C-alpha positions in Angstrom: -100.2 75.1 13.5 -96.8 76.3 12.0 -95.0 78.7 14.4 -92.3 79.7 12.0 -91.2 79.5 8.3 -88.7 76.9 7.2 -85.7 78.4 5.4 -87.0 76.9 2.1 -90.4 78.5 2.5 -88.9 81.8 3.6 -86.6 81.9 0.6 -89.6 81.2 -1.8 -91.7 83.9 -0.1 -88.8 86.4 -0.5 -88.5 85.5 -4.2 -92.2 86.4 -4.7 -91.9 89.6 -2.7 -88.9 90.8 -4.7 -89.7 89.3 -8.1 -91.7 90.5 -11.1 -95.1 89.9 -9.5 -98.0 92.4 -9.3 -98.6 94.7 -6.3 -101.8 92.9 -5.2 -99.9 89.6 -5.0 -97.1 91.1 -2.9 -99.6 92.9 -0.7 -101.3 89.6 0.1 -98.0 87.9 1.0 -97.0 90.8 3.2 -100.3 90.8 5.0 -99.8 87.1 5.9 -96.3 87.9 7.1 -97.6 90.7 9.3 -100.3 88.5 10.7 -97.6 85.8 11.3 -99.9 83.3 9.5 -97.1 80.9 8.9 -99.4 77.9 8.4 -101.1 79.5 5.4 -97.7 80.8 4.0 -96.2 77.3 4.4 -99.1 75.6 2.6 -98.9 78.3 -0.1 -95.2 78.1 -0.7 -93.7 74.8 0.6 -93.6 73.5 -3.0 -94.2 74.6 -6.5 -97.7 73.5 -7.7 -96.6 70.5 -9.7 -97.5 70.4 -13.4 -98.4 66.7 -13.3 -99.0 64.3 -16.1 -102.4 65.9 -16.8 -101.7 69.5 -15.8 -102.4 71.5 -12.7 -105.0 71.4 -9.9 -105.0 73.2 -6.6 -106.5 75.8 -4.4 -106.9 79.2 -5.9 -104.8 81.9 -4.2 -101.4 83.6 -3.9 -98.3 81.4 -3.8 -96.2 78.9 -5.7 -98.5 76.1 -4.5 -101.7 77.8 -5.6 -103.7 78.3 -8.8 -103.1 81.9 -9.9 -102.0 84.0 -12.8 -98.4 83.1 -12.4 -98.6 79.3 -12.0 -101.1 79.1 -15.0 -98.8 81.5 -16.9 -95.8 79.3 -16.3 -97.7 76.2 -17.3 -98.8 77.8 -20.5 -95.4 79.2 -21.4 -93.8 75.7 -20.8 -96.5 74.0 -22.9 -96.0 76.7 -25.7 -92.3 76.1 -25.7 -92.8 72.3 -26.0 -95.3 72.7 -28.8 -92.8 74.8 -30.8 -90.2 72.1 -30.4 -92.7 69.4 -31.4 -94.3 71.2 -34.4 -91.5 73.4 -35.8 -92.8 73.8 -39.3 -96.5 74.6 -39.0 -98.8 77.2 -37.6 -99.6 75.7 -34.2 -103.2 75.9 -33.1 -104.7 75.3 -29.7 -108.3 75.3 -28.3 -109.2 76.6 -24.8 -112.4 75.9 -22.8 -113.4 76.7 -19.3 -116.1 75.6 -16.7 -118.3 77.4 -14.2 -115.7 77.7 -11.4 -114.8 81.1 -9.9 -112.1 82.8 -12.0 -112.3 80.3 -14.8 -113.1 82.9 -17.5 -110.2 85.0 -16.4 -107.8 82.1 -16.2 -108.9 81.0 -19.7 -108.2 84.5 -21.0 -104.7 84.5 -19.4 -104.0 81.2 -21.0 -105.1 82.5 -24.4 -103.0 85.6 -24.0 -99.8 83.7 -23.3 -100.3 81.3 -26.2 -101.1 84.1 -28.6 -98.0 86.0 -27.4 -96.0 83.0 -28.4 -97.5 83.2 -32.0 -99.7 80.2 -31.4 -103.2 80.5 -32.9 -105.9 80.2 -30.2 -109.6 79.0 -30.5 -111.2 80.3 -27.3 -114.7 79.2 -26.4 -116.8 82.3 -26.1 -118.7 80.9 -23.1 -118.3 78.1 -20.6 -118.4 74.6 -22.2 -118.0 71.0 -21.1 -114.5 69.4 -21.0 -115.4 66.7 -23.5 -116.4 69.3 -26.1 -112.9 70.7 -25.8 -111.5 67.2 -26.7 -113.9 67.2 -29.7 -112.9 70.7 -30.8 -109.2 69.9 -30.8 -109.9 67.2 -33.4 -112.5 69.1 -35.3 -110.4 72.2 -35.7 -107.1 70.5 -36.4 -105.4 71.7 -33.3 -102.1 70.4 -31.9 -103.1 70.9 -28.3 -105.8 72.2 -26.0 -106.4 73.4 -22.5 -109.5 73.4 -20.3 -109.7 75.4 -17.1 -111.4 73.2 -14.6 -111.0 71.4 -11.3 -113.6 68.9 -12.3 -115.6 67.9 -9.1 -113.2 69.3 -6.5 -114.5 71.7 -3.8 -115.2 75.3 -4.8 -111.8 76.6 -3.5 -110.1 74.7 -6.3 -109.4 75.3 -10.0 -107.1 73.6 -12.5 -105.6 73.3 -15.9 -105.8 70.2 -18.0 -103.6 69.9 -21.1 -104.5 67.9 -24.2 -102.6 66.7 -27.2 -103.3 66.6 -31.0 -105.4 63.4 -30.7 -107.8 65.1 -28.3 -106.7 63.0 -25.4 -104.9 64.3 -22.3 -101.1 64.3 -22.7 -99.4 60.9 -22.1 -95.8 59.7 -22.4 -93.5 60.9 -23.6 -95.1 64.3 -24.0 -96.3 64.5 -20.4 -92.8 64.3 -18.9 -91.3 66.5 -21.6 -93.9 69.2 -21.0 -93.2 69.0 -17.2 -89.5 69.5 -18.0 -90.3 72.6 -20.0 -92.6 74.0 -17.4 -90.0 73.6 -14.7 -87.6 75.7 -16.7 -89.9 78.7 -16.8 -89.4 81.6 -14.4 -91.7 84.5 -13.9 -89.7 86.7 -16.2 -90.0 84.1 -19.0 -93.8 84.3 -19.2 -95.1 86.3 -22.2 -98.3 87.8 -20.7 -98.9 90.4 -23.4 -101.2 88.7 -25.9 -101.7 89.3 -29.6 -105.4 89.8 -30.4 -105.0 88.7 -34.0 -104.0 85.3 -32.8 -107.2 84.7 -30.8 -110.5 83.5 -32.4 -113.7 83.0 -30.4 -115.5 79.7 -31.0 -119.2 80.1 -31.7 -122.1 77.6 -31.1 -121.4 76.0 -34.5 -119.1 73.6 -32.8 -121.9 72.6 -30.4 -124.1 71.5 -33.4 -121.3 69.3 -34.8 -120.6 67.7 -31.5 -124.2 67.0 -30.7 -124.8 65.5 -34.1 -121.9 63.1 -33.6 -123.4 62.0 -30.2 -126.9 61.5 -31.7 -125.3 59.4 -34.4 -124.3 56.9 -31.8 -127.9 56.0 -31.1 -129.0 52.6 -32.4 -132.5 52.8 -31.1 -134.3 55.9 -32.5 -137.5 53.8 -33.0 -137.4 52.8 -29.3 -137.0 56.5 -28.3 -140.1 57.3 -30.4 -142.1 54.8 -28.6 -140.7 55.9 -25.2 -140.6 59.7 -25.9 -142.5 60.3 -22.7 -139.8 58.7 -20.5 -139.7 60.9 -17.5 -136.2 62.2 -16.9 -134.9 64.5 -14.2 -131.6 66.2 -14.9 -129.3 68.4 -12.8 -126.1 70.1 -14.0 -125.2 70.9 -10.3 -124.4 74.5 -11.3 -122.0 73.3 -14.1 -121.5 73.4 -17.8 -123.7 70.6 -18.9 -126.8 72.9 -18.8 -125.4 74.3 -22.1 -125.8 71.0 -24.0 -127.6 68.1 -22.2 -131.2 69.5 -22.4 -130.7 70.2 -26.1 -129.2 66.7 -26.7 -132.1 64.9 -25.0 -134.5 67.0 -27.0 -132.7 66.3 -30.3 -132.7 62.6 -29.5 -136.5 62.7 -29.1 -137.0 62.8 -25.3 -139.9 65.1 -24.6 -140.4 64.8 -20.9 -137.2 66.2 -19.4 -137.3 68.1 -16.1 -134.4 70.3 -15.0 -133.6 70.9 -11.3 -134.0 74.6 -11.6 -132.3 75.4 -8.3 -129.1 74.0 -9.7 -129.5 75.0 -13.3 -127.5 78.3 -13.2 -123.8 77.9 -13.5 -122.2 79.1 -10.2 -118.7 78.5 -9.0 -119.8 78.7 -5.4 -122.0 75.6 -5.9 -124.5 77.0 -3.3 -126.9 74.1 -3.1 -124.3 71.3 -2.4 -121.4 70.6 -0.1 -119.3 69.2 -3.0 -120.3 69.4 -6.7 -119.5 65.7 -7.2 -122.1 63.2 -8.4 -120.2 60.5 -6.7 -121.5 62.0 -3.4 -125.1 61.2 -2.6 -125.6 64.6 -1.1 -124.9 66.3 -4.4 -127.8 64.5 -6.0 -130.2 64.8 -3.1 -132.1 67.8 -4.6 -132.5 65.9 -7.9 -133.6 62.8 -6.1 -136.3 64.7 -4.3 -137.6 66.0 -7.6 -137.5 62.5 -9.2 -139.5 61.1 -6.4 -142.0 63.9 -6.5 -142.5 63.4 -10.3 -142.4 59.6 -10.1 -139.7 59.8 -12.8 -137.9 57.0 -14.6 -134.4 58.3 -14.4 -132.3 60.9 -12.5 -129.0 62.1 -14.0 -126.5 64.6 -12.5 -123.2 65.8 -13.8 -120.1 67.5 -12.3 -119.1 71.1 -13.1 -117.1 70.4 -16.2 -119.5 67.6 -17.4 -117.1 64.7 -17.7 -118.8 62.6 -14.9 -122.4 61.6 -14.5 -124.2 60.0 -11.6 -127.6 58.4 -12.0 -130.5 57.0 -9.8 -133.2 54.5 -10.8 -135.9 52.6 -9.0 -134.6 49.3 -7.8 -136.2 45.9 -7.7 -138.3 46.9 -4.7 -139.6 50.1 -6.4 -137.3 52.3 -4.2 -135.0 55.0 -5.6 -131.4 54.0 -5.5 -128.2 55.8 -6.5 -126.0 53.6 -8.7 -122.3 53.5 -8.2 -119.9 54.0 -11.2 -119.3 50.3 -11.7 -123.1 49.6 -11.9 -123.7 52.3 -14.4 -120.7 51.3 -16.5 -122.0 47.7 -16.4 -125.5 48.6 -17.6 -124.1 51.0 -20.3 -121.6 48.6 -21.8 -124.2 45.9 -21.8 -126.6 48.2 -23.6 -124.1 49.3 -26.2 -123.4 45.6 -27.0 -127.0 44.5 -27.1 -128.3 47.6 -29.0 -125.5 47.2 -31.6 -126.2 43.5 -32.0 -129.9 44.1 -32.4 -129.2 46.8 -35.1 -127.0 44.3 -36.9 -124.0 46.7 -36.7 -121.5 44.4 -35.0 -118.4 44.2 -37.2 -116.3 41.7 -35.1 -113.5 44.2 -34.3 -115.1 46.0 -31.4 -113.4 46.3 -28.0 -113.9 48.0 -24.7 -111.4 49.7 -22.4 -111.6 50.2 -18.6 -109.3 51.0 -15.7 -107.7 48.4 -13.4 -109.8 49.6 -10.5 -113.1 49.3 -12.4 -115.3 46.2 -12.1 -114.2 43.0 -13.7 -117.9 42.4 -14.5 -117.3 44.6 -17.6 -114.5 42.2 -18.7 -116.9 39.2 -18.2 -119.7 40.8 -20.3 -117.4 41.9 -23.1 -115.5 38.6 -23.4 -118.7 36.5 -23.5 -120.0 38.7 -26.3 -116.8 38.3 -28.3 -115.2 41.7 -27.6 -111.6 42.4 -26.6 -110.9 44.1 -23.3 -108.1 46.6 -22.5 -107.3 47.4 -18.9 -105.4 50.6 -18.2 -104.1 52.6 -15.3 -106.5 54.9 -13.5 -107.2 58.0 -15.7 -109.1 58.4 -18.9 -106.0 59.6 -20.7 -104.9 55.9 -20.8 -108.1 54.8 -22.4 -107.7 57.6 -24.9 -104.2 56.2 -25.6 -105.7 52.8 -26.3 -108.1 54.3 -28.7 -105.3 56.1 -30.6 -103.2 53.0 -30.8 -106.0 50.9 -32.2 -107.5 53.6 -34.5 -108.2 52.2 -38.0 -107.7 48.6 -36.8 -110.3 48.0 -34.1 -113.4 50.0 -33.1 -113.8 51.4 -29.6 -117.4 50.5 -28.7 -117.2 52.1 -25.2 -115.5 52.1 -21.9 -115.4 53.6 -18.5 -114.0 54.0 -15.0 -115.6 53.4 -11.7 -115.4 57.2 -10.8 -118.5 57.9 -13.0 -116.6 58.5 -16.3 -117.9 56.9 -19.5 -117.3 57.1 -23.2 -118.5 55.6 -26.5 -117.3 56.1 -30.1 -114.0 57.6 -31.2 -114.7 61.4 -31.8 -114.1 62.4 -28.2 -111.0 61.2 -26.3 -112.0 61.9 -22.7 -114.8 60.8 -20.4 -117.9 62.5 -21.6 -121.0 63.1 -19.4 -122.9 64.8 -22.3 -122.6 61.7 -24.5 -123.2 59.4 -21.5 -126.5 61.3 -20.5 -127.8 60.6 -24.0 -126.9 57.0 -24.0 -128.1 56.3 -20.5 -131.5 57.8 -21.3 -131.6 55.6 -24.4 -130.6 52.6 -22.2 -133.5 53.2 -19.8 -135.9 53.7 -22.7 -134.6 50.4 -24.3 -135.3 48.5 -21.1 -138.7 50.1 -20.6 -139.6 49.2 -24.2 -138.9 45.6 -23.3 -141.1 45.8 -20.2 -138.1 45.7 -17.8 -136.4 48.0 -15.4 -132.7 48.7 -15.7 -132.1 47.6 -12.1 -133.7 44.3 -12.7 -131.5 43.9 -15.8 -128.5 44.6 -13.5 -129.6 41.8 -11.2 -130.0 39.5 -14.2 -126.4 40.2 -15.2 -125.3 39.3 -11.6 -127.2 36.0 -11.9 -125.5 35.3 -15.3 -122.0 36.4 -14.5 -121.7 36.5 -10.7 -122.5 39.2 -8.2 -119.8 41.9 -7.8 -120.1 44.0 -4.8 -117.8 47.0 -4.9 -117.3 50.2 -2.9 -114.8 53.0 -2.5 -113.4 54.3 0.7 -111.6 57.7 0.6 -109.5 59.3 3.3 -108.8 63.1 3.1 -105.4 64.2 4.3 -104.9 67.9 3.6 -101.7 70.0 3.3 -98.1 69.1 3.6 -98.7 66.9 6.7 -101.5 65.0 4.9 -99.3 64.4 1.8 -96.6 62.9 4.1 -99.1 60.8 5.9 -100.5 59.3 2.7 -96.9 58.6 1.5 -96.2 56.8 4.8 -99.4 54.7 4.5 -98.5 53.5 1.0 -94.9 52.7 2.1 -96.3 50.8 5.1 -98.5 48.7 2.8 -95.5 47.9 0.6 -93.3 47.0 3.5 -95.9 45.0 5.4 -98.9 44.0 3.2 -101.8 42.6 5.2 -101.8 38.8 5.6 -105.6 38.5 5.6 -108.6 40.7 4.7 -112.1 39.8 5.6 -111.0 36.3 6.6 -109.3 35.5 3.3 -105.6 35.3 2.8 -103.8 37.9 0.7 -102.0 35.8 -1.9 -100.7 38.3 -4.4 -99.5 41.9 -4.3 -99.3 44.1 -7.5 -97.1 47.1 -7.1 -97.5 49.3 -10.2 -94.7 51.6 -9.0 -92.1 48.8 -9.2 -94.0 47.1 -12.1 -94.1 43.8 -10.2 -96.8 41.2 -9.3 -95.5 39.2 -6.3 -96.9 35.8 -5.3 -96.7 36.2 -1.5 -96.5 32.5 -0.9 -93.7 31.6 -3.4 -92.2 35.2 -3.6 -92.2 34.7 -7.4 -92.3 38.0 -9.2 -94.0 38.7 -12.6 -93.5 41.9 -14.6 -96.4 44.3 -15.0 -96.4 45.8 -18.5 -98.3 49.1 -17.7 -96.6 52.4 -17.0 -95.3 52.9 -13.5 -97.9 54.4 -11.1 -98.3 54.7 -7.3 -100.9 52.0 -7.1 -101.1 48.8 -5.0 -103.5 45.9 -5.4 -104.0 43.1 -3.0 -105.5 39.9 -4.5 -107.2 37.5 -2.0 -107.6 33.8 -2.1 -111.3 34.0 -2.5 -111.1 36.2 -5.6 -111.6 39.5 -3.9 -109.5 42.5 -4.8 -108.4 45.7 -2.9 -106.7 48.6 -4.7 -104.9 51.4 -2.8 -104.1 54.6 -4.7 -103.4 58.2 -3.7 -105.5 60.6 -5.7 -103.7 62.6 -8.3 -106.2 65.5 -8.1 -107.3 65.7 -4.5 -105.6 65.3 -1.0 -107.0 61.8 -0.7 -105.9 58.2 -0.5 -108.5 55.9 -2.1 -109.3 52.2 -1.4 -111.2 50.3 -4.1 -112.8 47.1 -2.7 -114.3 44.4 -5.0 -115.8 41.1 -3.8 -117.5 38.5 -6.0 -119.8 35.6 -5.2 -122.4 33.5 -6.9 -126.0 34.7 -7.2 -128.3 31.8 -8.0 -131.5 33.7 -8.6 -133.0 37.2 -8.4 -134.7 36.5 -5.1 -131.3 35.9 -3.4 -130.1 39.4 -4.2 -130.9 41.2 -0.9 -129.5 38.6 1.3 -126.3 38.3 -0.8 -125.8 42.0 -0.8 -126.1 42.2 3.0 -123.5 39.4 3.3 -121.1 41.1 1.0 -121.5 44.5 2.8 -120.5 42.8 6.0 -117.5 41.2 4.3 -116.3 44.5 2.8 -116.7 46.3 6.2 -114.4 43.7 7.8 -111.9 44.1 5.0 -111.8 47.8 5.5 -111.3 47.3 9.2 -108.5 44.9 8.6 -106.8 47.5 6.4 -106.7 49.8 9.4 -108.3 52.7 7.6 
């Protein structure tokens, strides 16, 4: 508990009390001062909520370190200023979408007002819509930028602001740093809050139809879906935006036996039926899983609030329902895209996939064996979007993904897309069933062919200023004193993406890393295992991605091999001291 304000925090508090802020904001600050709630004031004011390389994300509330009218207004004013510098001779256009979170419609309207006041033409979605549709709309409407108001799968207290560029992808270098510089120049008196109605146009459902048509065109197996139209699918939007499009997409694709988890069908920023609206968490899919079991379904799918991530569950080789992790789903999906495209005779020879450095190398193995090129990027789908942009017109992006439940196929969207993924995953399951197989058995067959990858993620939550400092100290400790062994195997190489160096820990030889600098460490073990450590850019967490690989001689060895790998990973985590 904080017993007094630091001089820096006190100065920032006084700036807000005496500045051009509304009466309600000042009253809230004064109440906290009167209550001597210095802990809350410190967390709210100890820093300016940073406009990071993708935008803003934080707890909603009053203060410079919170999501509110003023922090969003400053972000929008800074982005508007940069757009005017970047596109000086045209009518600049932006698209704005928002999700189901509390205050999202109001925040979207504030964003639209500031852009319009700067003589930028705004396409504002009339109602909540998925983040990937915003990416599509930017390209479809010829916009130079776009913004979606969302905090993705964060807890209900959060909201955020993601900025996109002309290609429909989140902003990347050099624009990211340049926008940040512009945002940092903006004071409260610089923000143009008085919008111009003539510069704001509401987007109707016509854009939905174009978007869904493009997704449907990705399907290579319409005849399979006709035969498997009764595939029993359970779907939950977890109180988010995907309810607006996924049921319609599945119907348009020909699936006739779709069951919605009604208790979670209504968009609600309080997410009343879950602890966290994150399909990576088993608890978030528990209600859908119960319905899938009761109906004896073939597939369960659940998306996060802004519909860019999807989690799935299937029956495993023992007939028991199992939640798949992001690596497993990505493996099945990429394999399906390759095999379905081959079967349809559509392979052109210039296809590639893209994935992040913390996503399973099994995807690399599958793609390379099938003659596809592989691009590995830093964590964040904006880097995959950058790869697509750089290869546009020369090579074809078949698909890609990241272990955190984000997937994409085709080139008309430039962000992870749970709407698109739901359609392709349903087709994937139908494709397997049409061949008399289960997807999970297909996964084990892939392990037999390529080797068994066992992967898991361990996240440590460290909230507030103290938590941020603790995470920083942990990363520095790993840099200064990397572990010598993990799980009984020697750590032989250390990749530090912050210094852009791969170090051989035996010879001390250093090799340059060509990717952009990022606060990520990777430990490579003598037995081929890999551990990645990365502070989250969107949550108060440090994440450890663990991957071990071993041979799997036959299907029947799967359970025993999995148990052995679980024990190995548990020891590795223990050795890390986390």
